[in-house]
N, C-alpha and C positions, 0 to 999 in steps of 0.2 A: 168613684170620682178620683181623678189624679190632679196634681198641681203642675207637674213637669212632663212635657212630651219628649220622649227619648228618640233621637234621630238615628238613622233615616226613618221618616214616618210618613204614613198616608193618613191624612186627617179629613174625615168626612164632616161637612157642615150640614146638620139636619135642616136648618132654616132654608138654605139654598136648595137643597134636595126637594123640600116640600113646595117651594115656590115654583120650581120647574115642572114638577109633577102636576101641580095645580093648573099651570098654564096648559099643559097637554090635555088634562082632563076637560078643561073649559073648551078647547078647540074641538076635541073629539065630540063633546056633547052638542056643540053648535052645528057640527057636520052630521050628527046622528050616526056616528060610526063607533066601533068598539076599539078600545085602547088596550094593547098588550105591552108588556115590558120584555125586552130581549136581554136575558141575564148574561149573555156572552160579553156584554160591555162591562159588567161588574156584578159579581154574584155574592158579594159580602152579605152575611146574614142580616145585618141591620138594614141594608138597602132593600133586600127582598121583603123584609117585614114591613117596612114603610111603604114600599111600592104596592104591596098586596092590598092595602087599604084604599087605593085610589085607581087601580087598573081593573080591567075586566078579565085579565088572565095573563099568561106568560107564553112567549114565543121561544121555545127551547130548541136546542140543536143536538142534544145527546141524551143518553140514558142517565148520565151523572147529573145533568142539569134538571131533568125531570124529577129525579129522586130527591135532589136538594130542595127544589121548590116544594115538593110534597112534605118533606120533613119540617121545613121552616114555616110554610104558609098554610099547611093543612091539606088533607086529601080531597077537599071539595073545590079547590082552585082550578079554574079552567086552564087546560094545557093544550098548546099547539106544538107540534113537532115537525121540523123540516130539516133534512140532512142529506148530503150526497151519499152517505152510507147509512143504510137502514138494514140491519140484520134480522133474519127471521127470529132468532132467539131474543132479540131486543123487543120485538112485537109480542113474543110470548111472555116476556117479563113484565112489560108495562102496557100492553095493548089495551086492556080494559081501562087503563087510567087516562088514555088519550081521548080528548074531545074532538080534536082535528089532527089529521096527519097528512102531510104533503109529500107525495112521491117526487123524486128529483128527475126521474126519467121514465119513459114508457117501458123500458126494460124492467126497471124496478117495480113499476105498477103491475106489469103482467106477471111477474114472479111472485109478488106478495099480496096481490089484491084479495085472494081468498083467505089470507091470514089476518085481515083487519077485522076487529070485532064489529058487530052490527051497530053498536052504539057510537062508533067513531065515524066522523064524516071525512071521507078521503078526498084529497085534492091532488093536483098536479102542478109542479112548478113550470112556469112559462118563461122562456127567454124572448123578450119582445124584439130582440135584435136591433135595439137602439142604444148607442153608447153615449154616455155623458161624462165619462171619467177618462182623463188623458193617460193616467198611469195604468197600464194594462194589468199590473199585478192585482189591482182592486176593481177591475171592470168585469162585472158579471156577464156582460154581453160581448166580451172580447171574441175574436174569431176562435172557433173550435172550443167554445166555452163548455165546461163540465156542469154548468149550473142551469138546469131546466131544459125543457123541450123547445127547440126553435119554433117561433110562432109560424113561420112559413110551413114547416112540416105539420104542425097542428092544424093549420087551416086546410091543408091538403087532405088530411085524414077526415076532418069534419065534412068536407065536401063529398067524401065517399060514405059518410055515416058509418065509419069504421067501428066494428064491434068492440075493439080494444078500449075505446073511450067510454063505453057504457059503465055506469056506476060511479064515475067521477062527479063529485058534488061541488067542487070549487077549484079556483086557481090561486096561485101565489106568484108574485113577481117582486123582485128587488133589483133596482137598476142604478142606484146612486150611492154616494159616499160623502158625508160631510157637506151636503148641499145646503145653501142658504137661500134658495129660491124654490118655488114649486112649479115653475114653467115646464121643467123637464118631466115632472110627475103628470101634469096635465097632458103634455104631448104623448107620454106613454099610454095614458088611459084612452086618449082618442085613437091612438094607433091600434091598441088592442080591440077597441070597439069596432074599428073599421075592418080588421082582419078576421075576427072570429065571432061575429055577432050571433050567429046561430048557436054556437057552442055556449056563449054566455046566457042565452035564453033558457037553456036547460039546467043551469047551475043554481046553487043557493047561496054561495058565498065567494068573496074575493079577499085576499090578503095583499095589501099594497106594500108590505115590507117596511123597511126603515131607510136610513141613510140621509135623513133630513134633520137639520139642527133648528128646531122650531123656535127656540128663544133668540135666534139671530135673524129671523125673518120678520119683515115689517108688514107685508101684504099677504094675507092668507086666501085671497079670492081664488087663485088657481088651485089650491088644495081643495077648497069647497066644491069647485067645479069638477075636479077629478072624482071626488066621492060621489057627487050627484050623478055622474055618468053611469056608475055601477048601481047605485042605490035606487035612483029614480027611473032610469031607462030600462034597467034589467031586473029591478026588484031584489038585488043581492044584499046580503048582510056584508058590511064592509069592515075590515080590520086594518089597523096600522100597528106596527110593532117597533117603535123607536127604542134605541139602546143608549147611544151616546147623548142624545138630546135630553135624556132623563138625568144622567149622572155626571156629565163632563164638568160642569161648573161647580159641582157640589164637593169636590175634593181638592186638596192641596198637598203636594209632596214637600216636606220640610227636610232640610239638610243642614249640616254644620261644616264650617271651614276647619280643616285639620292641618293644612300646610299651605304656605305661601312662598313662592320663589319666582325668580326671573328666568325666562327662556327665550333667547333670541331677541331680547329687548321688550318682551311682553311679560306682564305679571300673570302667573298661573295660580289659581286657587283650587286646591284639591278638596273635594267634598266627600262626605261619607255616603252619598248616594251615587248611583251609576246609571248610565243610559239603559242598562239592563233592567232597571226598575221602571223604565218608561220606553219600552221597545219601539214604539212608533216614532220616537224622536230619531232613532237610528235608521229605521226602515224608510221613513219619509225624508230624512236628512233636513229637518227643520229645527230652528232654535226656539225652544219653549219660552213662554212668558216667565218673567221673574219679577216678583214684587220689589219695588224700590229701584228698578232700573231707570236710569235717567239718560235719555238721548243727549249725547254731548257732555255727559258727566265728566268730572275732572279725575275720576279714579277708575280706569278701565282694567278689566280682568278677563282672562280666559277661565271660565268655570269648567272644571274637569272632574270626571268621575274617578272612583277609587280603584278600578281594576287595571290590569296590565294591557287591556285593549287600547291600542294607540288612538283609535277613534272614539274612545269613551270621553267625549267632550260635548258639553251642552251648548257652548257658543261663547261669543264675546259680548260682555256687558259692561257698562259704565255706571258708576254710582256717584252720588254727591258727597258721600262720606266714605273713607277707606274701609276695607274689610280687615278684620283681624282674626287671628286664631280664635276659634270659638264663635265667630259671627254666624248668625243664622241666615240661610238663603231659602226662600220659599217660591215654589213653582205652582201657580194657580192653574185651574182648568185641567186637572189631571185625573178626573174621576173615571174616565172611560178608557178601556183597553190598556190599563197600566197593571193593576193587580192581576188581571186575567192572563196577561202575556209576560209578566216579570219572571226572571229566572236567576239562578244562583251561580252564575259564572264566577270562577275564582273562589268559590265557596263563600262569597259575600252573602250575608243574610238578606232575606226578603224584607220589605218594609214592615215595620210595626204598624198596626192598623188601629186608629183611634176614631171615636165618634164624638163630635162636639154637639151636644143636645141643644134643643131650642132655648133652654134656660141658661146656657153657657157652660154647663158642667161637661167636663171632658172625661171619657171612659176609654180604657184600653180594651180593645176587642181581641187582638191577637198579636203575639210577639213571636217571631220566628226563632226557633231554637236549634241547637246542634242536633238534637234527636230528629227534628224535622228534616234537616239536611242529610243526616246519616241514613234516614229511612229511604230516601230516594236513591241511595247507593246500595240498597239491599241489606243494610245493617239492622239487625233486630236489637233495639235498645233495651236496656235492663227494665225500664218502666213498662215495656210492652210484653215482657216475658211472663 
């Protein structure tokens, strides 16, 4: 246990994490579907350990994620794997460990179908060809998408009873990102039901993916109906695999003000954090939440990061009391896609990772070191010799 958090820091709140996992568990149980956690959102060891006690398995995207889940959560944890890239040697390495594997394309399926262990249930990713995301960078159903088999092509093959589809036991689809309603999920389920009903009749499972922020939704009726289409109409085992919905609220990024000055009539506060610690702020060009921000506050600042990137800026914020050198600035709702996407541009260290346990005790889990940085540059540090 420690008394002082050293910034820049990523602080996980166990109570919030448990609350949001409990909500997901409750909804999944009410819908009679299986709950997976997608570690791509946050794969910190303590998060995986806590999640493993509440979910039915993990929806992984790589060999490293599978191996990490195994090491932290035990070798009997249910593992699902889906990736646009699935190598034959990956299947040789972890094939026996996979409970479910989803092929991203018919080409991948045709090439690797004979390499899948008999105990592993194979599936195919489907592109329903319904877009709900305006930003094409994040739209799995964009034109010429690399993600999944277009449902029109799949429907055509089913009508011919194509031999290539024999042996496929399930389908996986993922069509949304940060959605706070389930109308689009229900529309997708109905669309799939209408396009490939005969194919669904011969399957045993469906994975409806993630992309929905469950704790920001008030009405779950569309979600229950979507599950019911697959579970009741076709008798399929239904999986969901949220990532951000599990961890987003559970972590705060904490920073310290190290410089204050005026630029063009605006006050600039330089923090020891950077947008490179929260890459999606830069990718999406949005201003993250800041605790203590007061709309119309009498002390406005441009909060800026510590690198030489001109766009390393969090945004403009006003406070009721002025900032000083040494003031703390906290960004809530930073649990998802921060640690997993953060990088060391300018040689700035990654965030120190802390866990605030349910009893209030704070523990340091990981502090980025020079050896960590040097290792990514191919330097063999003395401690590793």
